[in-house]
Backbone as CSV, one residue per row, in Angstrom:
resi,resn,N_x,N_y,N_z,CA_x,CA_y,CA_z,C_x,C_y,C_z
1,UNK,102.516,163.532,76.819,101.520,163.898,77.812,102.198,164.093,79.159
2,UNK,101.641,164.998,79.967,102.151,165.245,81.311,101.079,164.889,82.329
3,UNK,101.454,164.085,83.310,100.486,163.620,84.289,100.831,164.188,85.667
4,UNK,99.868,164.902,86.233,100.060,165.495,87.552,98.900,165.131,88.474
5,UNK,97.668,165.447,88.059,96.485,165.145,88.862,95.893,163.813,88.395
6,UNK,95.765,162.880,89.320,95.357,161.512,88.994,94.146,161.117,89.834
7,UNK,93.198,160.465,89.178,92.033,159.907,89.867,92.115,158.391,89.823
8,UNK,91.932,157.745,90.972,91.874,156.287,91.057,90.428,155.894,91.365
9,UNK,89.783,155.206,90.396,88.426,154.698,90.588,88.528,153.240,91.012
10,UNK,87.913,152.915,92.137,88.030,151.582,92.717,86.647,150.946,92.816
11,UNK,86.554,149.711,92.335,85.327,148.938,92.522,85.528,148.040,93.743
12,UNK,84.865,148.337,94.860,85.133,147.593,96.098,84.651,146.150,96.081
13,UNK,83.866,145.764,95.079,83.453,144.358,94.977,84.213,143.635,93.873
14,UNK,85.250,144.279,93.319,86.080,143.611,92.313,86.775,142.404,92.935
15,UNK,87.089,141.447,92.117,87.543,140.144,92.611,88.839,140.221,93.421
16,UNK,89.803,141.050,92.994,91.098,141.087,93.684,91.216,142.271,94.649
17,UNK,90.101,142.974,94.869,90.151,144.126,95.772,90.305,143.685,97.224
18,UNK,91.155,144.426,97.951,91.239,144.305,99.402,91.776,145.624,99.928
19,UNK,91.433,145.959,101.162,91.886,147.221,101.749,93.417,147.305,101.825
20,UNK,94.121,146.227,102.235,95.583,146.310,102.268,96.203,146.558,100.892
21,UNK,95.680,145.877,99.869,96.200,146.078,98.512,95.954,147.516,98.064
22,UNK,94.753,148.010,98.323,94.431,149.387,97.946,95.338,150.379,98.667
23,UNK,95.632,150.117,99.932,96.492,151.019,100.701,97.885,151.110,100.083
24,UNK,98.426,149.976,99.652,99.748,149.962,99.009,99.716,150.761,97.711
25,UNK,98.669,150.550,96.920,98.553,151.244,95.636,98.392,152.751,95.848
26,UNK,97.551,153.147,96.816,97.366,154.572,97.108,98.679,155.224,97.526
27,UNK,99.428,154.569,98.392,100.694,155.124,98.868,101.675,155.299,97.715
28,UNK,101.731,154.316,96.830,102.659,154.389,95.699,102.279,155.520,94.748
29,UNK,100.997,155.638,94.435,100.552,156.676,93.495,100.691,158.075,94.094
30,UNK,100.352,158.225,95.374,100.389,159.548,95.988,101.818,160.058,96.175
31,UNK,102.803,159.193,96.088,104.200,159.623,96.203,104.640,160.442,94.998
32,UNK,103.989,160.225,93.850,104.425,160.902,92.630,103.361,161.785,91.980
33,UNK,102.102,161.624,92.415,101.017,162.364,91.786,100.080,162.950,92.842
34,UNK,99.353,163.988,92.452,98.290,164.501,93.287,97.090,163.583,93.087
35,UNK,96.809,162.744,94.086,95.884,161.619,93.912,94.551,161.853,94.603
36,UNK,93.480,161.468,93.899,92.140,161.407,94.466,91.622,159.993,94.264
37,UNK,90.959,159.415,95.272,90.452,158.047,95.209,88.946,158.055,95.455
38,UNK,88.195,157.396,94.575,86.744,157.294,94.738,86.326,155.849,94.489
39,UNK,85.498,155.314,95.386,84.963,153.967,95.216,83.593,154.036,94.549
40,UNK,83.343,153.097,93.641,82.050,153.051,92.973,80.996,152.453,93.902
41,UNK,79.751,152.882,93.691,78.653,152.406,94.533,77.702,151.475,93.795
42,UNK,77.642,151.596,92.477,76.708,150.802,91.689,77.129,150.841,90.226
43,UNK,76.479,150.023,89.413,76.762,150.021,87.985,76.438,151.394,87.389
44,UNK,77.336,151.899,86.566,77.158,153.206,85.952,77.830,154.331,86.714
45,UNK,78.192,154.084,87.978,78.801,155.125,88.800,80.185,155.514,88.283
46,UNK,80.946,154.541,87.800,82.299,154.826,87.305,82.265,155.805,86.143
47,UNK,81.276,155.671,85.282,81.135,156.595,84.154,80.885,158.015,84.646
48,UNK,80.021,158.163,85.645,79.736,159.489,86.209,80.995,160.093,86.828
49,UNK,81.736,159.264,87.561,82.957,159.756,88.215,83.969,160.223,87.167
50,UNK,84.147,159.431,86.109,85.131,159.768,85.078,84.750,161.048,84.344
51,UNK,83.459,161.233,84.076,83.024,162.462,83.396,83.250,163.691,84.287
52,UNK,83.034,163.529,85.578,83.310,164.624,86.494,84.803,164.945,86.528
53,UNK,85.634,163.889,86.421,87.085,164.082,86.395,87.497,164.914,85.182
54,UNK,86.816,164.699,84.041,87.091,165.500,82.854,86.775,166.967,83.119
55,UNK,85.633,167.210,83.740,85.234,168.587,84.046,86.201,169.238,85.021
56,UNK,86.777,168.420,85.914,87.688,168.954,86.924,89.121,169.093,86.418
57,UNK,89.386,168.636,85.193,90.698,168.813,84.590,91.761,167.833,85.031
58,UNK,91.359,166.654,85.532,92.359,165.656,85.902,93.042,165.099,84.653
59,UNK,94.287,164.644,84.808,95.095,164.237,83.657,94.974,162.752,83.337
60,UNK,94.817,161.937,84.373,94.852,160.485,84.206,93.812,159.843,85.115
61,UNK,93.002,158.956,84.543,92.000,158.220,85.311,92.411,156.749,85.337
62,UNK,92.696,156.238,86.522,93.112,154.854,86.704,91.931,154.059,87.258
63,UNK,91.710,152.877,86.719,90.602,152.036,87.159,91.153,150.760,87.780
64,UNK,90.779,150.513,89.032,91.137,149.271,89.711,89.869,148.436,89.781
65,UNK,89.662,147.613,88.764,88.446,146.818,88.672,88.559,145.871,87.488
66,UNK,87.423,145.284,87.104,87.380,144.392,85.956,86.960,145.105,84.693
67,UNK,86.754,144.328,83.631,86.507,144.894,82.314,85.203,145.685,82.225
68,UNK,84.183,145.307,82.991,82.920,146.019,82.927,83.039,147.457,83.405
69,UNK,83.680,147.655,84.554,83.884,149.003,85.082,84.835,149.782,84.185
70,UNK,85.852,149.103,83.669,86.770,149.751,82.734,86.008,150.260,81.519
71,UNK,85.048,149.469,81.039,84.267,149.892,79.870,83.513,151.185,80.143
72,UNK,82.990,151.342,81.351,82.294,152.584,81.699,83.229,153.782,81.556
73,UNK,84.462,153.634,82.031,85.413,154.732,81.978,85.912,154.948,80.550
74,UNK,86.091,153.872,79.810,86.455,153.985,78.392,85.454,154.874,77.665
75,UNK,84.167,154.659,77.926,83.138,155.445,77.247,83.133,156.905,77.685
76,UNK,83.587,157.182,78.895,83.676,158.567,79.353,84.885,159.286,78.754
77,UNK,85.990,158.560,78.558,87.243,159.195,78.127,87.470,159.161,76.620
78,UNK,86.799,158.286,75.902,87.028,158.152,74.461,86.782,159.481,73.756
79,UNK,87.720,159.818,72.877,87.598,161.048,72.115,88.092,162.290,72.831
80,UNK,88.626,162.125,74.046,89.173,163.260,74.795,90.700,163.179,74.810
81,UNK,91.333,164.189,75.427,92.796,164.176,75.537,93.245,163.652,76.896
82,UNK,92.345,163.027,77.654,92.698,162.448,78.944,92.986,160.960,78.789
83,UNK,93.813,160.427,79.674,94.309,159.059,79.516,93.705,158.110,80.549
84,UNK,93.679,156.835,80.169,93.195,155.749,81.024,94.368,154.915,81.502
85,UNK,94.344,154.541,82.781,95.290,153.584,83.324,94.537,152.402,83.909
86,UNK,95.138,151.214,83.896,94.456,149.995,84.326,95.208,149.296,85.447
87,UNK,94.451,148.884,86.451,94.956,147.973,87.471,94.005,146.783,87.502
88,UNK,94.459,145.581,87.145,93.558,144.435,87.033,92.930,144.065,88.366
89,UNK,91.587,144.056,88.380,90.893,143.714,89.614,89.756,142.746,89.410
90,UNK,89.494,142.380,88.149,88.363,141.522,87.846,88.737,140.065,87.700
91,UNK,87.787,139.297,87.176,87.984,137.866,87.013,88.748,137.535,85.731
92,UNK,88.565,138.357,84.695,89.185,138.036,83.404,90.282,139.017,83.011
93,UNK,90.074,140.321,83.242,91.091,141.341,82.951,91.626,141.235,81.528
94,UNK,90.720,141.146,80.577,91.114,140.888,79.189,91.964,142.022,78.625
95,UNK,91.529,143.262,78.825,92.275,144.385,78.264,93.649,144.513,78.906
96,UNK,93.728,144.360,80.213,95.026,144.447,80.890,95.985,143.380,80.376
97,UNK,95.482,142.167,80.164,96.324,141.094,79.621,96.778,141.436,78.204
98,UNK,95.858,141.944,77.390,96.193,142.261,76.003,97.241,143.369,75.918
99,UNK,97.250,144.250,76.910,98.240,145.328,76.948,99.545,144.899,77.602
100,UNK,99.615,143.646,78.052,100.849,143.110,78.621,101.121,143.510,80.054
101,UNK,100.075,143.903,80.801,100.267,144.313,82.191,100.341,143.102,83.120
102,UNK,101.064,143.204,84.231,101.063,142.123,85.223,99.659,141.937,85.793
103,UNK,99.330,140.705,86.173,98.016,140.443,86.744,97.939,140.763,88.231
104,UNK,99.051,140.970,88.882,99.051,141.435,90.261,98.848,142.952,90.247
105,UNK,97.812,143.466,90.919,97.527,144.901,90.816,98.633,145.801,91.369
106,UNK,99.360,145.339,92.380,100.458,146.144,92.914,101.596,146.222,91.905
107,UNK,101.922,145.086,91.284,102.950,145.094,90.240,102.513,145.962,89.060
108,UNK,101.233,145.854,88.694,100.718,146.667,87.591,100.807,148.158,87.928
109,UNK,100.581,148.499,89.200,100.699,149.896,89.617,102.127,150.399,89.431
110,UNK,103.106,149.539,89.730,104.497,149.916,89.529,104.813,150.211,88.076
111,UNK,104.291,149.351,87.176,104.497,149.567,85.739,103.821,150.854,85.298
112,UNK,102.594,151.059,85.758,101.839,152.244,85.368,102.544,153.525,85.835
113,UNK,103.012,153.538,87.078,103.695,154.718,87.608,104.945,155.022,86.800
114,UNK,105.709,153.993,86.489,106.931,154.186,85.704,106.638,154.811,84.344
115,UNK,105.632,154.304,83.673,105.288,154.826,82.350,104.710,156.231,82.441
116,UNK,103.877,156.484,83.457,103.292,157.814,83.605,104.367,158.857,83.908
117,UNK,105.358,158.498,84.726,106.450,159.424,85.029,107.303,159.717,83.798
118,UNK,107.377,158.743,82.891,108.106,158.942,81.636,107.212,159.513,80.541
119,UNK,105.982,159.888,80.918,105.023,160.482,79.970,104.740,159.559,78.797
120,UNK,104.662,158.259,79.067,104.393,157.280,78.014,102.894,156.989,77.944
121,UNK,102.330,157.195,76.781,100.925,156.859,76.542,100.767,156.482,75.082
122,UNK,99.815,155.622,74.798,99.570,155.195,73.427,98.118,155.441,73.073
123,UNK,97.864,155.582,71.775,96.505,155.758,71.292,95.931,154.389,70.938
124,UNK,94.795,154.063,71.515,94.174,152.753,71.333,92.948,152.872,70.442
125,UNK,92.854,151.964,69.453,91.629,151.852,68.662,90.558,151.200,69.514
126,UNK,89.306,151.548,69.255,88.186,150.957,69.984,87.127,150.450,69.018
127,UNK,86.372,149.457,69.451,85.162,149.088,68.739,84.017,149.961,69.241
128,UNK,82.959,150.035,68.447,81.792,150.814,68.847,80.536,150.089,68.397
129,UNK,79.651,149.813,69.356,78.414,149.084,69.076,77.229,149.979,69.400
130,UNK,76.537,150.418,68.358,75.400,151.339,68.530,75.768,152.522,69.420
131,UNK,76.954,153.070,69.180,77.380,154.256,69.903,78.119,153.996,71.200
132,UNK,78.122,152.757,71.678,78.840,152.438,72.911,80.185,151.809,72.572
133,UNK,81.247,152.401,73.103,82.590,151.903,72.821,82.866,150.599,73.576
134,UNK,83.711,149.762,72.961,84.200,148.580,73.667,85.659,148.372,73.312
135,UNK,86.407,147.868,74.284,87.847,147.692,74.103,88.208,146.295,73.640
136,UNK,87.442,145.269,74.080,87.879,143.904,73.810,86.898,143.060,73.007
137,UNK,85.603,143.114,73.312,84.690,142.255,72.554,83.242,142.734,72.608
138,UNK,82.492,142.247,71.663,81.053,142.515,71.592,80.396,141.259,71.037
139,UNK,79.314,140.837,71.660,78.655,139.616,71.212,77.164,139.816,71.026
140,UNK,76.632,139.162,70.008,75.189,139.145,69.761,74.775,137.686,69.685
141,UNK,74.140,137.192,70.729,73.745,135.781,70.727,74.199,135.069,71.973
142,UNK,74.979,134.006,71.797,75.229,133.068,72.882,75.988,133.673,74.052
143,UNK,77.071,134.421,73.806,77.820,134.951,74.938,77.041,136.053,75.641
144,UNK,76.270,136.826,74.876,75.430,137.853,75.492,74.331,137.230,76.343
145,UNK,73.748,136.142,75.855,72.722,135.437,76.629,73.317,134.883,77.915
146,UNK,74.561,134.394,77.843,75.222,133.883,79.037,75.459,134.999,80.048
147,UNK,75.856,136.184,79.559,76.076,137.308,80.462,74.773,137.748,81.123
148,UNK,73.685,137.744,80.369,72.381,138.072,80.961,72.045,137.102,82.091
149,UNK,72.312,135.812,81.838,72.031,134.797,82.857,72.924,135.015,84.080
150,UNK,74.197,135.362,83.835,75.132,135.599,84.933,74.713,136.815,85.752
151,UNK,74.348,137.909,85.065,73.949,139.126,85.769,72.687,138.917,86.596
152,UNK,71.784,138.096,86.089,70.547,137.859,86.826,70.804,137.013,88.076
153,UNK,71.839,136.183,88.017,72.139,135.315,89.152,73.027,136.005,90.178
154,UNK,73.974,136.824,89.690,74.878,137.556,90.571,74.837,139.038,90.206
155,UNK,73.757,139.739,90.523,73.581,141.110,90.055,74.524,142.130,90.677
156,UNK,75.081,141.844,91.851,75.894,142.845,92.530,77.386,142.531,92.544
157,UNK,77.744,141.291,92.378,79.151,140.930,92.430,79.432,139.763,91.511
158,UNK,80.651,139.752,90.962,81.057,138.643,90.112,82.154,137.820,90.787
159,UNK,82.091,137.755,92.126,83.091,136.996,92.868,83.133,135.538,92.405
160,UNK,81.948,134.986,92.103,81.873,133.591,91.674,81.858,133.475,90.161
161,UNK,82.477,134.447,89.494,82.379,134.558,88.038,82.826,133.302,87.305
162,UNK,83.972,132.731,87.701,84.570,131.643,86.928,83.597,130.494,86.686
163,UNK,83.169,129.857,87.756,82.297,128.696,87.600,80.916,129.076,87.086
164,UNK,80.400,130.201,87.577,79.062,130.627,87.155,79.031,130.958,85.675
165,UNK,80.052,131.675,85.193,80.083,132.049,83.783,80.231,130.820,82.906
166,UNK,81.073,129.894,83.319,81.260,128.695,82.503,79.977,127.881,82.424
167,UNK,79.279,127.755,83.551,78.004,127.036,83.532,76.979,127.765,82.683
168,UNK,76.992,129.098,82.771,76.030,129.888,82.004,76.244,129.713,80.508
169,UNK,77.503,129.778,80.081,77.808,129.602,78.661,77.448,128.193,78.210
170,UNK,77.812,127.192,79.010,77.489,125.807,78.649,75.981,125.610,78.533
171,UNK,75.245,126.203,79.460,73.779,126.082,79.423,73.218,126.707,78.152
172,UNK,73.677,127.918,77.824,73.161,128.593,76.633,73.514,127.817,75.365
173,UNK,74.711,127.241,75.320,75.117,126.455,74.151,74.244,125.224,73.985
174,UNK,74.132,124.453,75.072,73.481,123.158,74.969,71.964,123.248,74.887
175,UNK,71.401,124.182,75.627,69.951,124.251,75.704,69.377,125.333,74.799
176,UNK,69.998,126.494,74.818,69.402,127.620,74.113,69.746,127.732,72.639
177,UNK,70.945,127.267,72.232,71.394,127.550,70.869,71.670,126.308,70.022
178,UNK,72.209,125.264,70.631,72.520,124.065,69.845,71.252,123.505,69.209
179,UNK,71.309,123.315,67.910,70.183,122.766,67.181,69.132,123.781,66.780
180,UNK,69.305,125.043,67.167,68.315,126.053,66.858,68.521,126.625,65.456
181,UNK,67.461,127.100,64.858,67.543,127.713,63.528,68.172,129.105,63.647
182,UNK,69.034,129.425,62.699,69.672,130.747,62.677,68.620,131.825,62.449
183,UNK,68.536,132.784,63.370,67.540,133.838,63.220,68.159,135.232,63.145
184,UNK,69.504,135.292,63.056,70.196,136.559,62.841,70.653,136.655,61.397
185,UNK,70.871,137.877,60.931,71.506,138.120,59.641,72.691,139.042,59.883
186,UNK,73.860,138.672,59.358,75.059,139.470,59.582,75.699,139.838,58.243
187,UNK,76.082,141.101,58.118,76.795,141.597,56.938,78.070,142.288,57.410
188,UNK,79.202,141.924,56.814,80.499,142.456,57.216,81.083,143.294,56.087
189,UNK,81.437,144.529,56.394,82.031,145.455,55.424,81.215,145.559,54.140
190,UNK,79.905,145.608,54.292,79.032,145.790,53.141,78.844,144.562,52.282
191,UNK,79.288,143.391,52.762,79.169,142.155,51.994,77.744,141.624,51.992
192,UNK,77.577,140.494,51.330,76.261,139.864,51.229,75.818,139.397,52.607
193,UNK,74.626,139.767,53.070,74.134,139.321,54.376,74.033,137.794,54.430
194,UNK,74.423,137.225,55.564,74.408,135.774,55.725,73.675,135.414,57.017
195,UNK,73.024,134.264,57.050,72.339,133.854,58.286,73.343,133.519,59.374
196,UNK,72.932,133.748,60.610,73.814,133.470,61.740,72.998,133.110,62.970
197,UNK,73.562,132.221,63.759,72.970,131.838,65.039,73.499,132.722,66.156
198,UNK,74.783,133.066,66.065,75.433,133.889,67.075,76.647,134.575,66.449
199,UNK,76.867,135.837,66.810,77.974,136.623,66.258,78.840,137.122,67.403
200,UNK,80.145,136.896,67.305,81.086,137.393,68.295,82.142,138.237,67.598
201,UNK,82.313,139.471,68.061,83.260,140.419,67.485,84.366,140.667,68.507
202,UNK,85.575,140.266,68.179,86.682,140.358,69.123,87.783,141.275,68.645
203,UNK,88.498,141.858,69.621,89.654,142.687,69.312,90.906,142.150,69.993
204,UNK,90.763,141.002,70.661,91.901,140.392,71.350,91.862,138.883,71.166
205,UNK,93.007,138.270,71.316,93.121,136.825,71.426,93.917,136.542,72.701
206,UNK,93.309,135.887,73.659,91.982,135.284,73.691,90.849,136.303,73.735
207,UNK,89.681,135.819,73.364,88.458,136.621,73.378,88.018,136.885,74.807
208,UNK,88.152,135.871,75.652,87.909,135.988,77.082,88.663,134.849,77.768
209,UNK,88.464,134.698,79.081,89.198,133.699,79.847,88.262,132.914,80.748
210,UNK,88.612,131.647,80.966,88.021,130.843,82.026,89.152,130.515,82.987
211,UNK,89.123,131.145,84.172,90.273,131.134,85.074,91.466,131.688,84.293
212,UNK,92.562,130.943,84.163,93.699,131.457,83.401,93.787,130.859,81.998
213,UNK,92.728,130.171,81.582,92.732,129.558,80.256,91.980,130.441,79.271
214,UNK,92.642,130.771,78.190,92.047,131.647,77.212,91.063,130.927,76.305
215,UNK,89.945,131.588,75.998,88.991,131.085,75.004,89.285,131.804,73.694
216,UNK,89.839,131.067,72.732,90.355,131.669,71.506,89.282,131.705,70.416
217,UNK,88.216,132.423,70.692,87.124,132.524,69.732,87.524,133.326,68.505
218,UNK,88.349,134.366,68.691,88.827,135.195,67.578,90.357,135.172,67.573
219,UNK,90.960,134.084,67.080,92.402,133.850,67.280,93.330,134.802,66.531
220,UNK,92.846,135.520,65.523,93.710,136.432,64.780,93.546,137.887,65.208
221,UNK,92.719,138.134,66.200,92.415,139.503,66.613,93.599,140.149,67.327
222,UNK,93.722,141.478,67.169,94.778,142.242,67.824,94.307,143.673,68.027
223,UNK,94.772,144.310,69.100,94.328,145.657,69.428,94.713,146.687,68.379
224,UNK,95.777,146.430,67.620,96.208,147.402,66.609,95.621,147.109,65.227
225,UNK,94.619,146.215,65.172,93.928,145.948,63.910,92.438,146.211,64.096
226,UNK,91.630,145.774,63.136,90.208,146.063,63.189,89.422,145.061,64.002
227,UNK,88.270,144.672,63.488,87.365,143.766,64.182,87.474,142.362,63.599
228,UNK,87.621,141.362,64.456,87.553,139.976,64.004,86.154,139.448,64.306
229,UNK,85.519,138.874,63.292,84.118,138.497,63.388,83.975,136.989,63.252
230,UNK,83.411,136.355,64.276,83.100,134.937,64.252,81.584,134.786,64.206
231,UNK,81.086,134.189,63.143,79.646,133.999,62.984,79.349,132.507,62.875
232,UNK,78.497,132.027,63.765,78.113,130.616,63.782,76.783,130.470,63.053
233,UNK,76.796,129.762,61.923,75.572,129.582,61.135,74.725,128.429,61.650
234,UNK,75.387,127.425,62.219,74.692,126.226,62.674,75.505,125.593,63.782
235,UNK,74.824,125.054,64.784,75.522,124.423,65.899,74.791,123.146,66.297
236,UNK,75.353,122.026,65.884,74.777,120.726,66.256,75.237,120.348,67.668
237,UNK,74.358,119.729,68.422,74.704,119.350,69.798,75.934,118.457,69.838
238,UNK,76.059,117.564,68.883,77.199,116.641,68.891,78.523,117.357,68.618
239,UNK,78.461,118.577,68.051,79.674,119.324,67.731,80.192,120.155,68.891
240,UNK,79.359,120.371,69.924,79.729,121.274,71.006,81.012,120.847,71.718
241,UNK,81.197,119.567,72.117,82.448,119.199,72.794,83.688,119.446,71.939
242,UNK,83.611,119.114,70.647,84.768,119.316,69.759,85.108,120.798,69.627
243,UNK,84.097,121.630,69.427,84.335,123.064,69.278,84.888,123.650,70.571
244,UNK,84.337,123.225,71.711,84.826,123.709,73.000,86.303,123.363,73.188
245,UNK,86.689,122.143,72.796,88.094,121.726,72.902,88.981,122.607,72.033
246,UNK,88.530,122.914,70.822,89.321,123.737,69.907,89.411,125.182,70.370
247,UNK,88.341,125.692,70.949,88.333,127.065,71.448,89.376,127.243,72.547
248,UNK,89.604,126.215,73.356,90.593,126.284,74.422,92.020,126.036,73.932
249,UNK,92.192,125.691,72.667,93.540,125.359,72.221,93.857,125.746,70.797
250,UNK,93.611,124.836,69.860,94.075,125.001,68.487,93.369,126.092,67.706
251,UNK,92.171,126.470,68.105,91.340,127.467,67.406,90.987,127.019,65.985
252,UNK,90.976,125.711,65.737,90.623,125.204,64.407,89.137,125.359,64.105
253,UNK,88.366,125.713,65.110,86.930,125.896,64.890,86.633,126.958,63.837
254,UNK,87.566,127.916,63.653,87.312,128.999,62.692,87.260,128.485,61.256
255,UNK,87.762,127.263,61.031,87.731,126.670,59.692,86.547,125.719,59.510
256,UNK,85.671,125.642,60.499,84.526,124.748,60.420,83.559,125.130,59.312
257,UNK,82.869,124.152,58.784,81.987,124.401,57.645,80.757,125.214,58.028
258,UNK,80.420,125.250,59.297,79.249,126.008,59.740,79.631,127.309,60.439
259,UNK,80.878,127.730,60.251,81.371,128.944,60.893,82.009,129.855,59.852
260,UNK,81.691,131.140,59.921,82.341,132.152,59.088,83.262,132.975,59.980
261,UNK,84.498,133.185,59.518,85.452,133.972,60.304,86.092,135.011,59.399
262,UNK,86.001,136.275,59.807,86.556,137.378,59.026,87.495,138.180,59.911
263,UNK,88.696,138.410,59.415,89.742,139.117,60.154,89.845,140.570,59.705
264,UNK,90.054,141.464,60.673,90.369,142.877,60.410,89.264,143.579,59.621
265,UNK,88.040,143.431,60.084,86.909,144.104,59.446,86.737,145.505,60.037
266,UNK,85.956,146.333,59.337,85.713,147.704,59.777,84.271,147.950,60.200
267,UNK,83.344,147.138,59.660,81.928,147.401,59.923,81.153,146.086,59.945
268,UNK,80.277,145.939,60.936,79.452,144.740,61.076,78.019,145.189,61.356
269,UNK,77.077,144.589,60.627,75.666,144.887,60.853,74.931,143.581,61.141
270,UNK,74.311,143.515,62.318,73.543,142.342,62.721,72.077,142.753,62.846
271,UNK,71.192,142.017,62.181,69.765,142.323,62.250,68.971,141.046,62.487
272,UNK,67.728,141.213,62.942,66.855,140.072,63.158,65.416,140.557,63.296
273,UNK,64.479,139.694,62.929,63.074,140.009,63.151,62.692,139.811,64.616
274,UNK,63.500,139.031,65.332,63.276,138.802,66.761,64.357,139.510,67.561
275,UNK,64.041,139.904,68.780,65.024,140.545,69.650,66.129,139.551,70.016
276,UNK,67.370,140.050,70.078,68.512,139.215,70.466,69.355,139.960,71.499
277,UNK,69.988,139.228,72.429,70.793,139.870,73.475,72.141,140.340,72.930
278,UNK,72.663,141.399,73.532,73.950,141.976,73.133,74.774,142.247,74.387
279,UNK,76.087,141.982,74.304,76.998,142.339,75.387,78.203,143.076,74.819
280,UNK,78.767,143.997,75.607,80.022,144.651,75.260,80.951,144.573,76.466
281,UNK,82.168,144.094,76.244,83.170,143.968,77.299,82.612,143.289,78.554
282,UNK,81.717,142.302,78.326,81.204,141.511,79.430,79.986,142.072,80.120
283,UNK,79.483,143.225,79.674,78.284,143.803,80.274,77.127,143.769,79.282
284,UNK,75.956,143.438,79.782,74.783,143.318,78.927,74.313,144.686,78.439
285,UNK,73.957,144.752,77.148,73.355,145.946,76.560,71.872,145.745,76.297
286,UNK,71.310,144.677,76.818,69.892,144.422,76.603,69.623,143.804,75.240
287,UNK,68.366,143.827,74.843,67.945,143.195,73.593,67.868,144.199,72.449
288,UNK,68.229,143.723,71.263,68.222,144.541,70.055,67.548,143.772,68.921
289,UNK,67.175,144.492,67.891,66.789,143.889,66.619,67.734,144.326,65.512
290,UNK,68.530,145.331,65.814,69.537,145.825,64.865,70.750,146.282,65.657
291,UNK,71.926,145.829,65.258,73.168,146.186,65.939,74.216,146.552,64.897
292,UNK,74.720,147.767,64.986,75.753,148.233,64.053,77.058,148.414,64.818
293,UNK,78.104,147.770,64.326,79.403,147.775,65.001,80.458,148.293,64.036
294,UNK,81.306,149.210,64.513,82.414,149.677,63.682,83.652,149.855,64.546
295,UNK,84.765,150.215,63.902,86.018,150.431,64.622,86.351,151.929,64.543
296,UNK,86.795,152.472,65.664,87.159,153.891,65.750,88.645,153.961,66.010
297,UNK,89.377,154.503,65.068,90.836,154.532,65.178,91.303,155.600,66.164
298,UNK,92.326,155.237,66.925,92.997,156.154,67.860,91.985,156.927,68.705
299,UNK,91.091,156.177,69.336,89.981,156.797,70.065,90.310,157.105,71.520
300,UNK,91.355,156.456,72.085,91.560,156.556,73.529,93.052,156.553,73.873
301,UNK,93.455,157.494,74.724,94.800,157.472,75.272,94.864,156.469,76.425
302,UNK,95.906,155.634,76.431,96.081,154.630,77.476,97.543,154.657,77.944
303,UNK,97.730,154.624,79.248,99.074,154.489,79.803,99.280,152.997,80.089
304,UNK,100.109,152.358,79.293,100.354,150.917,79.432,101.622,150.524,78.698
């Protein structure tokens, strides 16, 4: 691939954003590429900007933000011959970490520029949930409910993401899900449907982060493989501390008697008679009664 015209999409409320940092990144990129910079104004704006970039014939779209904004651009670029570049700006930066990028956005810009000048790009597999692509994870149940709670509390910024997200997840576990009857049904790769309380589909290990500590919900997941599926059939309140400890370390929870774990799957179907929350790459997709998830091979060009 040859990169000449570059668009930098910036989320001005991203956690690591600052005008001085942006100025350094702009200067570095404009030295080697014909650069355009646009700041997002609201949720969904990044997707509109990226689609316009496709119409305008730009070669590379770089996102300086967190995973949610990146997901918008992923959905605009998937299936095209245009490439995505990442500069970590969010609280978790799961995809950037999985691709081995530095967590300092200026350092990451240096790596990105070097690879783009050498015309280095790779084809990335993506997950797809009811037609919406995701790069790192998709959840139906507890993590999606936590994201809904987080979005309702901090609708415009995730500056306080770390503590707020952890409290939100803990609240949903202890109050909303622990001890509750399984009301989801999940079938993986056409297998026998099984009851589930919550389903998490990951493409990375860790599945997400709390500060710099990884939550290893899907410990065998990798970007060059399929979907790793963690399904919780039952969650007793007394088990929550033990499972939480294992998620932060040994990942032995996947062998629990009330948990089903499937590695490298291709298709997941989640259904329920009641509406359930869904999230992709940390953003809420609202409530569903049926969710179909699959893997799309070589769906996106990425410079990393």
